[in-house]
LOLUMBA-540986 format. One record per residue (C-alpha): residue number from 0; residue in one letter; chain; z negated, x negated, y. Coordinates in nm, 4 decimals, always signed. Each point is the difference from the previous one (the first is absolute). Example, Ala and Ser with C-alpha at 12.3 -4.5 7.8 and 13.67 -1.06 7.14 Angstrom:
<pts>
<nr: 0, rest: A, kette: A, w: -0.7800, u: -1.2300, v: -0.4500>
<nr: 1, rest: S, kette: A, w: +0.0660, u: -0.1370, v: +0.3440>
</pts>
This chain:
<pts>
<nr: 0, rest: M, kette: A, w: -0.0193, u: +0.0081, v: +0.0146>
<nr: 1, rest: D, kette: A, w: +0.1016, u: -0.1721, v: +0.3423>
<nr: 2, rest: L, kette: A, w: -0.3269, u: -0.0519, v: +0.1516>
<nr: 3, rest: L, kette: A, w: +0.0800, u: +0.2519, v: +0.3273>
<nr: 4, rest: H, kette: A, w: +0.0808, u: +0.3165, v: -0.2342>
<nr: 5, rest: G, kette: A, w: -0.3921, u: -0.0313, v: -0.1418>
<nr: 6, rest: A, kette: A, w: -0.1604, u: -0.0313, v: +0.3809>
<nr: 7, rest: A, kette: A, w: +0.0097, u: +0.3297, v: +0.2415>
<nr: 8, rest: F, kette: A, w: -0.0056, u: -0.1252, v: +0.3844>
<nr: 9, rest: C, kette: A, w: -0.3316, u: +0.1877, v: +0.1103>
<nr: 10, rest: L, kette: A, w: +0.0826, u: +0.2565, v: +0.2598>
<nr: 11, rest: P, kette: A, w: -0.1481, u: +0.3495, v: +0.0596>
<nr: 12, rest: A, kette: A, w: +0.3696, u: +0.1141, v: -0.1293>
<nr: 13, rest: R, kette: A, w: +0.0272, u: -0.1840, v: -0.2320>
<nr: 14, rest: L, kette: A, w: +0.2950, u: -0.2066, v: +0.0366>
<nr: 15, rest: S, kette: A, w: +0.0898, u: -0.2092, v: -0.2193>
<nr: 16, rest: Y, kette: A, w: +0.1995, u: -0.3439, v: -0.0451>
<nr: 17, rest: S, kette: A, w: +0.2122, u: +0.2074, v: -0.2201>
<nr: 18, rest: F, kette: A, w: +0.0935, u: +0.1807, v: +0.3561>
<nr: 19, rest: L, kette: A, w: +0.0449, u: -0.3309, v: +0.1783>
<nr: 20, rest: F, kette: A, w: +0.1943, u: -0.1873, v: -0.2806>
<nr: 21, rest: S, kette: A, w: +0.2165, u: +0.3031, v: -0.0417>
<nr: 22, rest: H, kette: A, w: +0.1389, u: -0.0130, v: +0.3383>
<nr: 23, rest: Q, kette: A, w: +0.1153, u: -0.3407, v: -0.0302>
<nr: 24, rest: K, kette: A, w: +0.3997, u: -0.1936, v: +0.0011>
<nr: 25, rest: P, kette: A, w: +0.0586, u: -0.1929, v: -0.3023>
<nr: 26, rest: H, kette: A, w: +0.0458, u: -0.3422, v: +0.1383>
<nr: 27, rest: D, kette: A, w: +0.0661, u: -0.2667, v: -0.2509>
<nr: 28, rest: G, kette: A, w: -0.0936, u: +0.1158, v: -0.3047>
<nr: 29, rest: E, kette: A, w: -0.2735, u: +0.1963, v: -0.1652>
<nr: 30, rest: A, kette: A, w: -0.1405, u: -0.3722, v: -0.0729>
<nr: 31, rest: N, kette: A, w: -0.0498, u: -0.0654, v: +0.3463>
<nr: 32, rest: V, kette: A, w: -0.1184, u: +0.3701, v: +0.0876>
<nr: 33, rest: T, kette: A, w: -0.3076, u: -0.0386, v: -0.2274>
<nr: 34, rest: E, kette: A, w: -0.0615, u: -0.2914, v: +0.1404>
<nr: 35, rest: V, kette: A, w: -0.0608, u: +0.1350, v: +0.3335>
<nr: 36, rest: Q, kette: A, w: -0.1957, u: +0.2844, v: -0.1583>
<nr: 37, rest: R, kette: A, w: -0.2539, u: -0.2504, v: -0.1231>
<nr: 38, rest: Q, kette: A, w: -0.0768, u: -0.2019, v: +0.3253>
<nr: 39, rest: A, kette: A, w: +0.0043, u: +0.3626, v: +0.1849>
<nr: 40, rest: F, kette: A, w: -0.2879, u: +0.0940, v: -0.2850>
<nr: 41, rest: L, kette: A, w: -0.1972, u: -0.3136, v: +0.1227>
<nr: 42, rest: E, kette: A, w: +0.0325, u: +0.0290, v: +0.3714>
<nr: 43, rest: L, kette: A, w: +0.0058, u: +0.3820, v: +0.0307>
<nr: 44, rest: D, kette: A, w: -0.1464, u: +0.1830, v: -0.2592>
<nr: 45, rest: L, kette: A, w: -0.3734, u: -0.1515, v: +0.0666>
<nr: 46, rest: V, kette: A, w: +0.0187, u: +0.1318, v: +0.3366>
<nr: 47, rest: S, kette: A, w: -0.1510, u: +0.3814, v: -0.0765>
<nr: 48, rest: I, kette: A, w: +0.1014, u: +0.2366, v: +0.2642>
<nr: 49, rest: E, kette: A, w: -0.2011, u: +0.2572, v: -0.1682>
<nr: 50, rest: K, kette: A, w: -0.1856, u: +0.1584, v: +0.3194>
<nr: 51, rest: E, kette: A, w: -0.2488, u: +0.3088, v: +0.0620>
<nr: 52, rest: S, kette: A, w: +0.1271, u: +0.1241, v: +0.3079>
<nr: 53, rest: T, kette: A, w: +0.3365, u: +0.2155, v: +0.0474>
<nr: 54, rest: Q, kette: A, w: +0.0596, u: -0.2511, v: +0.2780>
<nr: 55, rest: D, kette: A, w: +0.0281, u: -0.3099, v: -0.2103>
<nr: 56, rest: D, kette: A, w: +0.1683, u: +0.1943, v: -0.2603>
<nr: 57, rest: D, kette: A, w: +0.2710, u: +0.1172, v: +0.2523>
<nr: 58, rest: E, kette: A, w: +0.0291, u: -0.4243, v: +0.1131>
<nr: 59, rest: A, kette: A, w: -0.0274, u: -0.1037, v: -0.3707>
<nr: 60, rest: N, kette: A, w: +0.2820, u: +0.2145, v: -0.0801>
<nr: 61, rest: Q, kette: A, w: +0.2201, u: -0.0144, v: +0.2855>
<nr: 62, rest: L, kette: A, w: -0.0491, u: -0.3568, v: -0.0675>
<nr: 63, rest: M, kette: A, w: +0.1496, u: -0.0006, v: -0.3323>
<nr: 64, rest: Q, kette: A, w: +0.3025, u: +0.2103, v: +0.1008>
<nr: 65, rest: T, kette: A, w: +0.0393, u: -0.2627, v: +0.2802>
<nr: 66, rest: A, kette: A, w: +0.0345, u: -0.2832, v: -0.2948>
<nr: 67, rest: V, kette: A, w: +0.1881, u: +0.1813, v: -0.2034>
<nr: 68, rest: A, kette: A, w: +0.2283, u: +0.0372, v: +0.3148>
<nr: 69, rest: A, kette: A, w: +0.0388, u: -0.3581, v: +0.0344>
<nr: 70, rest: W, kette: A, w: +0.0312, u: -0.0523, v: -0.3829>
<nr: 71, rest: Q, kette: A, w: +0.3250, u: +0.2265, v: +0.0122>
<nr: 72, rest: Q, kette: A, w: +0.1645, u: -0.1617, v: +0.2343>
<nr: 73, rest: E, kette: A, w: -0.0497, u: -0.3645, v: -0.0761>
<nr: 74, rest: G, kette: A, w: +0.0026, u: +0.0234, v: -0.3553>
<nr: 75, rest: A, kette: A, w: -0.2473, u: -0.1136, v: -0.2883>
<nr: 76, rest: G, kette: A, w: +0.0915, u: -0.3752, v: +0.0441>
<nr: 77, rest: H, kette: A, w: -0.0165, u: -0.0063, v: +0.3854>
<nr: 78, rest: G, kette: A, w: -0.2251, u: +0.2452, v: +0.1029>
<nr: 79, rest: H, kette: A, w: -0.3294, u: -0.0897, v: -0.1740>
<nr: 80, rest: G, kette: A, w: -0.1477, u: -0.2053, v: +0.2765>
<nr: 81, rest: T, kette: A, w: +0.0931, u: +0.2813, v: +0.2456>
<nr: 82, rest: V, kette: A, w: -0.1740, u: +0.2858, v: -0.2064>
<nr: 83, rest: L, kette: A, w: -0.2989, u: -0.2585, v: -0.0254>
<nr: 84, rest: T, kette: A, w: -0.0485, u: -0.0745, v: +0.3314>
<nr: 85, rest: T, kette: A, w: +0.0535, u: +0.3797, v: +0.1304>
<nr: 86, rest: L, kette: A, w: -0.2853, u: +0.0785, v: -0.2519>
<nr: 87, rest: L, kette: A, w: -0.2612, u: -0.2226, v: +0.0701>
<nr: 88, rest: A, kette: A, w: +0.0404, u: -0.0356, v: +0.3795>
<nr: 89, rest: G, kette: A, w: -0.0835, u: +0.3807, v: -0.0134>
<nr: 90, rest: L, kette: A, w: -0.2390, u: -0.0201, v: -0.2472>
<nr: 91, rest: S, kette: A, w: -0.1954, u: -0.1893, v: +0.1923>
<nr: 92, rest: G, kette: A, w: -0.2281, u: +0.2645, v: +0.1871>
<nr: 93, rest: L, kette: A, w: -0.0598, u: +0.1776, v: -0.3139>
<nr: 94, rest: S, kette: A, w: -0.3140, u: -0.0046, v: -0.1675>
<nr: 95, rest: H, kette: A, w: -0.0674, u: -0.3516, v: -0.2463>
<nr: 96, rest: P, kette: A, w: +0.1793, u: +0.0507, v: -0.3357>
<nr: 97, rest: F, kette: A, w: -0.2489, u: -0.1640, v: -0.2062>
<nr: 98, rest: R, kette: A, w: -0.3332, u: +0.1294, v: +0.1770>
<nr: 99, rest: R, kette: A, w: -0.0488, u: +0.3196, v: -0.2282>
<nr: 100, rest: D, kette: A, w: +0.0479, u: -0.2219, v: -0.3269>
<nr: 101, rest: A, kette: A, w: -0.2700, u: -0.2680, v: +0.1488>
<nr: 102, rest: I, kette: A, w: -0.2084, u: +0.2810, v: +0.1144>
<nr: 103, rest: N, kette: A, w: +0.0199, u: +0.1707, v: -0.3779>
<nr: 104, rest: Y, kette: A, w: -0.0266, u: -0.3263, v: -0.2112>
<nr: 105, rest: F, kette: A, w: -0.3005, u: -0.0779, v: +0.1914>
<nr: 106, rest: E, kette: A, w: -0.1954, u: +0.3021, v: -0.1046>
<nr: 107, rest: Q, kette: A, w: +0.0815, u: -0.0661, v: -0.3257>
<nr: 108, rest: Y, kette: A, w: -0.0652, u: -0.3239, v: -0.0165>
<nr: 109, rest: T, kette: A, w: -0.3271, u: +0.0362, v: +0.1555>
<nr: 110, rest: K, kette: A, w: -0.1211, u: +0.2858, v: -0.2468>
<nr: 111, rest: V, kette: A, w: +0.1612, u: -0.0913, v: -0.2812>
<nr: 112, rest: D, kette: A, w: +0.1679, u: -0.3063, v: -0.0548>
<nr: 113, rest: R, kette: A, w: -0.2570, u: -0.2232, v: +0.1545>
<nr: 114, rest: P, kette: A, w: -0.2784, u: +0.0932, v: -0.2458>
<nr: 115, rest: F, kette: A, w: +0.1934, u: -0.0457, v: -0.2873>
<nr: 116, rest: M, kette: A, w: +0.1715, u: -0.2741, v: +0.0477>
<nr: 117, rest: Q, kette: A, w: -0.3034, u: -0.1677, v: +0.1076>
<nr: 118, rest: A, kette: A, w: -0.1500, u: +0.0921, v: -0.3544>
<nr: 119, rest: L, kette: A, w: +0.2609, u: -0.0816, v: -0.1625>
<nr: 120, rest: R, kette: A, w: +0.0146, u: -0.3697, v: +0.1442>
<nr: 121, rest: H, kette: A, w: -0.4184, u: -0.1001, v: -0.0529>
<nr: 122, rest: G, kette: A, w: -0.0569, u: +0.1813, v: -0.2743>
<nr: 123, rest: S, kette: A, w: -0.2244, u: -0.2295, v: -0.2433>
<nr: 124, rest: D, kette: A, w: +0.2086, u: +0.0478, v: -0.3158>
<nr: 125, rest: S, kette: A, w: +0.2548, u: +0.2166, v: -0.1643>
<nr: 126, rest: S, kette: A, w: -0.2160, u: +0.2892, v: -0.0837>
<nr: 127, rest: S, kette: A, w: -0.1511, u: +0.0350, v: +0.3468>
<nr: 128, rest: K, kette: A, w: +0.3697, u: +0.0673, v: +0.1478>
<nr: 129, rest: L, kette: A, w: +0.1066, u: +0.2648, v: -0.2248>
<nr: 130, rest: K, kette: A, w: -0.1555, u: +0.2988, v: +0.1940>
<nr: 131, rest: P, kette: A, w: +0.1530, u: -0.1424, v: +0.3223>
<nr: 132, rest: L, kette: A, w: +0.3185, u: -0.0448, v: -0.1888>
<nr: 133, rest: E, kette: A, w: -0.0078, u: +0.3820, v: -0.1215>
<nr: 134, rest: K, kette: A, w: -0.0866, u: +0.1328, v: +0.3011>
<nr: 135, rest: F, kette: A, w: +0.2883, u: -0.2181, v: +0.2002>
<nr: 136, rest: M, kette: A, w: +0.2836, u: +0.0798, v: -0.2442>
<nr: 137, rest: G, kette: A, w: -0.1349, u: +0.3963, v: -0.0102>
<nr: 138, rest: N, kette: A, w: +0.0531, u: +0.0098, v: +0.3736>
<nr: 139, rest: Y, kette: A, w: +0.3368, u: -0.1915, v: -0.0025>
<nr: 140, rest: G, kette: A, w: +0.1383, u: +0.2404, v: -0.2945>
<nr: 141, rest: I, kette: A, w: +0.0510, u: -0.2689, v: -0.2837>
<nr: 142, rest: T, kette: A, w: -0.2688, u: +0.0980, v: -0.2250>
<nr: 143, rest: R, kette: A, w: +0.3235, u: +0.2412, v: -0.1738>
<nr: 144, rest: N, kette: A, w: +0.1667, u: -0.3167, v: -0.0841>
<nr: 145, rest: F, kette: A, w: -0.2889, u: -0.1066, v: -0.2644>
<nr: 146, rest: K, kette: A, w: -0.0626, u: +0.1978, v: -0.2952>
<nr: 147, rest: G, kette: A, w: -0.3037, u: +0.0611, v: -0.1356>
<nr: 148, rest: S, kette: A, w: -0.3484, u: +0.1383, v: +0.1199>
<nr: 149, rest: V, kette: A, w: -0.2758, u: -0.1674, v: +0.2210>
<nr: 150, rest: K, kette: A, w: -0.2484, u: +0.2042, v: -0.1538>
<nr: 151, rest: A, kette: A, w: +0.0557, u: -0.1038, v: -0.3813>
<nr: 152, rest: N, kette: A, w: +0.0980, u: -0.3481, v: +0.1393>
<nr: 153, rest: P, kette: A, w: -0.1790, u: -0.1227, v: +0.2810>
<nr: 154, rest: D, kette: A, w: +0.1226, u: -0.3199, v: -0.0436>
<nr: 155, rest: K, kette: A, w: +0.3819, u: +0.1474, v: +0.0164>
<nr: 156, rest: Y, kette: A, w: +0.1195, u: -0.1956, v: +0.3449>
<nr: 157, rest: L, kette: A, w: -0.2087, u: -0.3308, v: -0.1354>
<nr: 158, rest: P, kette: A, w: +0.3626, u: -0.1305, v: -0.1038>
<nr: 159, rest: V, kette: A, w: +0.1084, u: +0.0596, v: +0.3339>
<nr: 160, rest: I, kette: A, w: -0.2859, u: -0.2196, v: +0.1967>
<nr: 161, rest: E, kette: A, w: +0.0322, u: -0.2956, v: -0.3353>
<nr: 162, rest: R, kette: A, w: +0.3634, u: -0.0276, v: +0.1210>
<nr: 163, rest: L, kette: A, w: -0.0588, u: -0.0307, v: +0.3716>
<nr: 164, rest: E, kette: A, w: -0.2667, u: -0.2128, v: -0.0464>
<nr: 165, rest: A, kette: A, w: +0.2312, u: -0.2479, v: -0.2025>
<nr: 166, rest: T, kette: A, w: +0.3278, u: +0.0271, v: +0.2501>
<nr: 167, rest: D, kette: A, w: +0.0818, u: -0.3443, v: +0.0898>
<nr: 168, rest: V, kette: A, w: +0.1786, u: +0.1160, v: +0.2987>
<nr: 169, rest: S, kette: A, w: +0.1084, u: -0.3965, v: +0.0704>
<nr: 170, rest: N, kette: A, w: +0.2512, u: +0.1003, v: -0.3062>
<nr: 171, rest: F, kette: A, w: +0.2023, u: +0.1967, v: +0.2173>
<nr: 172, rest: D, kette: A, w: +0.2483, u: -0.1096, v: +0.2752>
<nr: 173, rest: N, kette: A, w: +0.0132, u: +0.3754, v: +0.1330>
<nr: 174, rest: V, kette: A, w: -0.1797, u: +0.3398, v: +0.0392>
<nr: 175, rest: A, kette: A, w: +0.2852, u: +0.1539, v: -0.1848>
<nr: 176, rest: D, kette: A, w: -0.0782, u: -0.2491, v: -0.3320>
<nr: 177, rest: R, kette: A, w: -0.3734, u: +0.0633, v: +0.0240>
<nr: 178, rest: V, kette: A, w: -0.0050, u: +0.3432, v: -0.0152>
<nr: 179, rest: L, kette: A, w: +0.2579, u: +0.0245, v: -0.2284>
<nr: 180, rest: D, kette: A, w: -0.1965, u: -0.1861, v: -0.2448>
<nr: 181, rest: F, kette: A, w: -0.3169, u: +0.1585, v: +0.0985>
<nr: 182, rest: E, kette: A, w: +0.2060, u: +0.3159, v: -0.1442>
<nr: 183, rest: Q, kette: A, w: +0.0881, u: -0.1008, v: -0.2704>
<nr: 184, rest: Q, kette: A, w: -0.2985, u: -0.1025, v: -0.1088>
<nr: 185, rest: L, kette: A, w: -0.1689, u: +0.3553, v: +0.0885>
<nr: 186, rest: H, kette: A, w: +0.2852, u: +0.1597, v: -0.2172>
<nr: 187, rest: T, kette: A, w: -0.0135, u: -0.2539, v: -0.3090>
<nr: 188, rest: A, kette: A, w: -0.4066, u: +0.0990, v: +0.0056>
<nr: 189, rest: Y, kette: A, w: +0.0196, u: +0.3918, v: +0.0946>
<nr: 190, rest: G, kette: A, w: +0.3587, u: +0.0905, v: -0.1367>
<nr: 191, rest: G, kette: A, w: +0.1913, u: +0.2870, v: +0.1347>
<nr: 192, rest: K, kette: A, w: +0.1981, u: +0.0455, v: +0.3223>
<nr: 193, rest: R, kette: A, w: +0.0466, u: -0.2906, v: +0.2155>
<nr: 194, rest: K, kette: A, w: -0.3285, u: -0.0682, v: +0.2040>
<nr: 195, rest: L, kette: A, w: +0.2313, u: -0.1341, v: +0.3431>
<nr: 196, rest: S, kette: A, w: -0.1986, u: +0.1828, v: +0.2640>
<nr: 197, rest: A, kette: A, w: -0.2981, u: -0.0404, v: -0.1687>
<nr: 198, rest: A, kette: A, w: +0.0018, u: -0.3799, v: -0.0614>
<nr: 199, rest: S, kette: A, w: +0.1207, u: -0.0450, v: +0.4263>
<nr: 200, rest: K, kette: A, w: -0.3262, u: +0.2037, v: +0.0512>
<nr: 201, rest: I, kette: A, w: -0.2564, u: -0.1245, v: -0.2172>
<nr: 202, rest: L, kette: A, w: +0.0998, u: -0.3928, v: +0.1046>
<nr: 203, rest: W, kette: A, w: +0.0370, u: +0.1157, v: +0.3692>
<nr: 204, rest: A, kette: A, w: -0.4005, u: +0.1203, v: -0.0603>
<nr: 205, rest: F, kette: A, w: -0.1074, u: -0.3367, v: -0.1238>
<nr: 206, rest: S, kette: A, w: +0.2055, u: -0.1864, v: +0.3097>
<nr: 207, rest: P, kette: A, w: +0.2335, u: +0.1743, v: +0.2044>
<nr: 208, rest: D, kette: A, w: +0.1892, u: -0.3381, v: +0.0454>
<nr: 209, rest: L, kette: A, w: +0.1472, u: +0.0087, v: -0.3363>
<nr: 210, rest: S, kette: A, w: +0.1525, u: +0.2981, v: -0.0122>
<nr: 211, rest: I, kette: A, w: +0.2336, u: +0.2597, v: +0.1525>
<nr: 212, rest: I, kette: A, w: -0.0672, u: +0.3713, v: -0.1198>
<nr: 213, rest: I, kette: A, w: +0.2559, u: +0.1686, v: -0.0528>
<nr: 214, rest: D, kette: A, w: +0.0135, u: +0.4118, v: -0.0959>
<nr: 215, rest: S, kette: A, w: +0.2415, u: +0.2762, v: -0.0389>
<nr: 216, rest: W, kette: A, w: -0.0429, u: +0.0824, v: +0.3795>
<nr: 217, rest: T, kette: A, w: +0.0319, u: -0.4030, v: +0.1472>
<nr: 218, rest: A, kette: A, w: +0.2972, u: -0.0352, v: -0.2312>
<nr: 219, rest: H, kette: A, w: +0.1422, u: +0.3412, v: +0.0801>
<nr: 220, rest: A, kette: A, w: -0.0076, u: -0.1302, v: +0.3677>
<nr: 221, rest: L, kette: A, w: +0.1967, u: -0.3286, v: -0.1133>
<nr: 222, rest: G, kette: A, w: +0.2372, u: +0.1893, v: -0.2162>
<nr: 223, rest: I, kette: A, w: -0.1317, u: -0.2032, v: -0.3125>
<nr: 224, rest: K, kette: A, w: -0.0971, u: +0.1258, v: -0.3225>
<nr: 225, rest: T, kette: A, w: -0.3607, u: -0.0539, v: -0.1401>
<nr: 226, rest: H, kette: A, w: +0.0793, u: -0.2163, v: -0.2896>
<nr: 227, rest: P, kette: A, w: -0.0910, u: -0.3390, v: -0.0918>
<nr: 228, rest: S, kette: A, w: +0.3671, u: -0.0695, v: +0.0070>
<nr: 229, rest: T, kette: A, w: +0.0781, u: +0.0884, v: +0.3473>
<nr: 230, rest: Y, kette: A, w: -0.3524, u: -0.1520, v: +0.1719>
<nr: 231, rest: A, kette: A, w: +0.1519, u: -0.3639, v: +0.0914>
<nr: 232, rest: S, kette: A, w: +0.2186, u: +0.2168, v: +0.1725>
<nr: 233, rest: Y, kette: A, w: -0.2359, u: +0.2028, v: +0.1543>
<nr: 234, rest: V, kette: A, w: -0.2102, u: -0.2862, v: +0.0679>
<nr: 235, rest: K, kette: A, w: +0.3157, u: -0.1819, v: +0.2129>
<nr: 236, rest: L, kette: A, w: +0.0139, u: +0.3319, v: +0.2358>
<nr: 237, rest: W, kette: A, w: -0.3049, u: +0.0726, v: +0.0434>
<nr: 238, rest: L, kette: A, w: -0.1097, u: -0.3957, v: +0.1392>
<nr: 239, rest: D, kette: A, w: +0.3422, u: +0.0995, v: +0.2049>
<nr: 240, rest: G, kette: A, w: -0.1451, u: +0.3014, v: +0.1343>
<nr: 241, rest: Y, kette: A, w: -0.3809, u: -0.1424, v: +0.0762>
<nr: 242, rest: S, kette: A, w: +0.1701, u: -0.3355, v: +0.1652>
<nr: 243, rest: A, kette: A, w: +0.2092, u: +0.2335, v: +0.2716>
<nr: 244, rest: A, kette: A, w: -0.3118, u: +0.2508, v: +0.0439>
<nr: 245, rest: K, kette: A, w: -0.2721, u: -0.2909, v: +0.0156>
<nr: 246, rest: E, kette: A, w: -0.0724, u: -0.0504, v: +0.3154>
<nr: 247, rest: Q, kette: A, w: +0.0272, u: +0.4091, v: +0.1088>
<nr: 248, rest: I, kette: A, w: -0.2682, u: +0.0388, v: -0.2761>
<nr: 249, rest: A, kette: A, w: -0.2179, u: -0.2943, v: +0.1020>
<nr: 250, rest: E, kette: A, w: -0.0049, u: +0.1213, v: +0.3798>
<nr: 251, rest: A, kette: A, w: -0.1085, u: +0.3877, v: -0.1479>
<nr: 252, rest: C, kette: A, w: -0.2378, u: -0.1522, v: -0.2341>
<nr: 253, rest: G, kette: A, w: -0.1720, u: -0.2133, v: +0.3004>
<nr: 254, rest: D, kette: A, w: -0.0236, u: +0.3428, v: +0.1656>
<nr: 255, rest: L, kette: A, w: -0.2671, u: +0.1109, v: -0.2839>
<nr: 256, rest: P, kette: A, w: -0.3395, u: +0.0790, v: +0.0655>
<nr: 257, rest: A, kette: A, w: -0.1701, u: -0.2480, v: -0.2673>
<nr: 258, rest: K, kette: A, w: -0.2936, u: -0.2700, v: +0.1058>
<nr: 259, rest: G, kette: A, w: -0.1330, u: -0.2758, v: -0.2066>
<nr: 260, rest: E, kette: A, w: +0.1706, u: -0.0729, v: -0.3763>
<nr: 261, rest: I, kette: A, w: +0.1811, u: +0.3266, v: +0.0210>
<nr: 262, rest: K, kette: A, w: +0.1776, u: -0.1364, v: +0.3344>
<nr: 263, rest: F, kette: A, w: +0.1209, u: -0.3236, v: -0.2191>
<nr: 264, rest: A, kette: A, w: +0.1109, u: +0.1905, v: -0.2789>
<nr: 265, rest: T, kette: A, w: +0.2277, u: +0.2144, v: +0.2353>
<nr: 266, rest: S, kette: A, w: +0.1275, u: -0.3447, v: +0.1484>
<nr: 267, rest: T, kette: A, w: +0.0895, u: -0.1439, v: -0.3777>
<nr: 268, rest: D, kette: A, w: +0.3577, u: +0.0015, v: -0.1234>
<nr: 269, rest: W, kette: A, w: -0.0791, u: +0.1795, v: -0.2821>
<nr: 270, rest: F, kette: A, w: -0.1577, u: +0.2993, v: +0.1849>
<nr: 271, rest: R, kette: A, w: +0.3131, u: +0.0070, v: +0.2246>
<nr: 272, rest: K, kette: A, w: +0.2316, u: -0.0099, v: -0.3138>
<nr: 273, rest: R, kette: A, w: -0.2130, u: +0.3238, v: -0.1154>
<nr: 274, rest: V, kette: A, w: +0.0483, u: +0.1842, v: +0.3179>
<nr: 275, rest: F, kette: A, w: +0.4020, u: -0.0774, v: -0.0628>
<nr: 276, rest: D, kette: A, w: -0.0718, u: +0.2155, v: -0.3612>
<nr: 277, rest: W, kette: A, w: -0.1272, u: +0.2817, v: +0.1925>
<nr: 278, rest: H, kette: A, w: +0.2849, u: +0.0145, v: +0.1977>
<nr: 279, rest: L, kette: A, w: +0.2231, u: -0.0082, v: -0.2727>
<nr: 280, rest: M, kette: A, w: -0.1905, u: +0.2586, v: -0.1758>
<nr: 281, rest: R, kette: A, w: +0.0078, u: +0.1993, v: +0.2549>
<nr: 282, rest: R, kette: A, w: +0.3948, u: -0.0524, v: +0.0267>
<nr: 283, rest: G, kette: A, w: +0.0468, u: +0.0956, v: -0.3455>
<nr: 284, rest: D, kette: A, w: -0.1836, u: +0.3484, v: +0.0187>
<nr: 285, rest: R, kette: A, w: -0.3669, u: -0.1140, v: -0.1499>
<nr: 286, rest: W, kette: A, w: -0.1669, u: +0.2926, v: +0.2391>
<nr: 287, rest: S, kette: A, w: +0.2946, u: +0.2339, v: -0.0094>
<nr: 288, rest: Q, kette: A, w: -0.0886, u: +0.3555, v: -0.1104>
<nr: 289, rest: R, kette: A, w: +0.2591, u: -0.0914, v: -0.3578>
<nr: 290, rest: S, kette: A, w: -0.2433, u: -0.2488, v: -0.0675>
<nr: 291, rest: S, kette: A, w: -0.2823, u: +0.0511, v: -0.2498>
<nr: 292, rest: S, kette: A, w: -0.0987, u: -0.3012, v: -0.1182>
<nr: 293, rest: A, kette: A, w: -0.3118, u: -0.1839, v: +0.0938>
<nr: 294, rest: N, kette: A, w: +0.1643, u: -0.3116, v: -0.0871>
<nr: 295, rest: L, kette: A, w: -0.1020, u: -0.2729, v: +0.3169>
</pts>
């Protein structure tokens, strides 16, 4: 699937990239058009213009129509720069594109993630981490990936912790290799369906610098299937998108009402990457009425 077909431009009127690019004129062939689309995603799609006021909605829609007109006039190959210039110049007065995501993840971190992460990292032994791990997995909707009952087998998740503690991260050159290796270990230990999303989340909870989380919503936002065979491609797209949005996310996190240790956490790269996750989940319809799963 082409990257842009999986990511909707976040306007109240639900204008999408398919609408924008359906107006383009073929220039130097489909391959060149696709590259233009991919670059446009990195620079344009990350500028969310979902606004609460009617005035902002009208302004945003007008900007999009202007951009489409520029695209039609100049063609896909040469109109790309005009489209971005037109939109980005007009969006400067609208609300910050990542502030909503930063605030929402800040609440999630202080109430949910921080207590679990501390318990998982600082437990005195493997057994002391079982209950926090079970609660974390329940909160993140991944217990269904592991067959069996905790009541019948209190040590059900002990193999997860043992494999985490035995993981030598120095053996891996990149995030994708680490997560895929851990996923394979979980799949071998528990069987059943693949556990990519679960593996990425559990590894992140133990050490957020070691993993990039994937779930159905972030994958949908990037136009990627949630499967081990596509995870390396997902990571590359994710990192490209985060790189394009990094400065704006840092600005949004700098405005959070945090103090002390939590203030320090909001300044870290892993926290800001999780804000980007939140942004992608929102773009992937995580909180829409159609979405009923509790998976974070």
